[in-house]
N, C-alpha and C positions, 0 to 999 in steps of 0.2 A: 226123725226120732219119734215118730208117732207110735212105733211099736215099743212097748214097755219091756220087752225081753232083752233088748240090747243095753239096758242100764244095770249097773252094779253099784252097790253101796260100798264106800270106803270108810273105814273107821279112822277117826283122827288119832294121830300118834300121841301116846301118853294119856289118853282118856280111858276111863273104865268102860267096859262093854255095856254094862247095864245103865240105861238112861242117857247114853251119849247121843249127841246130835250127829246124825250121819250125813255125810256129804255124798251127793249123787254125781257120778261121773259116767259118761258114755263108755261102753266097752268096745273093743275093736281097734284095729290099726289106724282108722281114720281120725281118731281123736288126738288132739294135740297133747303132748306130754309137757307138764310144767317143768321149768328149769329147777335144778337142785340148788337151793340157796345155801351158800357158804356162810359160816359165821364170821363176822368182821370183828376185829379187835375191839375190846371195850375201852372205856376211858382209862382204866387202871393200866392196861398194856401200853396205851399211848404215853402216859406219864412215865412209865418205867423206861420205855425206849428214849424218851426225851432226856431222862436223867442219865442214861448210858451215853447219849450223844454229848451231853454237857461234860461228863467226865472225860470222854475221849478228846473233846476239844481242849480241855484243860491239860491233858497229858500231851497233846500236840504242841500247845504253847510252851509248856515246860521243856519239851524236847528241843524246841527251836532255840532255847537259851543255853543248850549244852554245846554250842558251836565250837567253842575254844577248847573244850575238855574231851570231846569224843570225835572220832573220825567223821568227817562231813559226809562221806559216802554212806556210813551207817545211819546217820541222821536222815538222809534222803530216803533210804529204804524204809526206815521206821515210819516216817511221815507218809510215805506212799501206802504202806500197809494199813495204817490207821485211817487214811482217807478212803481206802477201798472198803474197809469195814463200815465206816460211817455211810458210805454210798449204799452198801447193801442194806443196812438197817432202814434208811430212808426209803429206798425203792421197794423193799419188801413190805413194810408196814404202812408208811404214810401214802405211798402210791398204790397200795393194795395189790402189788404184784404177787404176794403170797397167796391171795385168794382168787387171783385171776385165772383165766383159762390157760391150760398147759401150752397151747399153741402160741399165745401171746408171750408167755414166760420164755419159751424157747427162742422166739424171735428177739426178745429183749436181751436175753443172756448171750445169744450168738453175736448180736451187735456189739455188746460190751466186750466180749472176747476178741472180736475182730479189731475194735478200737484199741484195746490193750496191746495187741500184737503190733499194730501200726505204731503206737506210742513207744513200745519197746525197741522197735527197729530204728525209729528216729532218735531215740535216746542213745543207742549204740553208735549211730553215725556222728552225732554231735557230742559224744561223751567227753571229748577233750575240753569242751567249753562248759559242760555241766558238772562232771565229776572232777573232784580235786584229788591230787595225789599227796 
């Protein structure tokens, strides 16, 4: 980099052009490209997700007390759906899957889909002991 012609100046985003401190970066294909930083959820989003999780947990507990009044199969399906929603919220925000690379998200989601299919098949095989008529 002894030649000054292969250097370009980049203006910082959001700063005015006049009087801004310029950042110097080498031009060309040989220079490393910085990773694009994704914005992580702030404390407010974490608290909101926690409140939603607490409400869903309270609804799950209330649903479990409906055993004598509502069909048990409906209760099982409702609890499974609420558990899946809670799992998605925890994985997406607290495990940062929402901001993660698309490759890792696809691997994670395909594993969850495969596990759900296996769980569903096993549930069908043993439905006489799990589901009540």
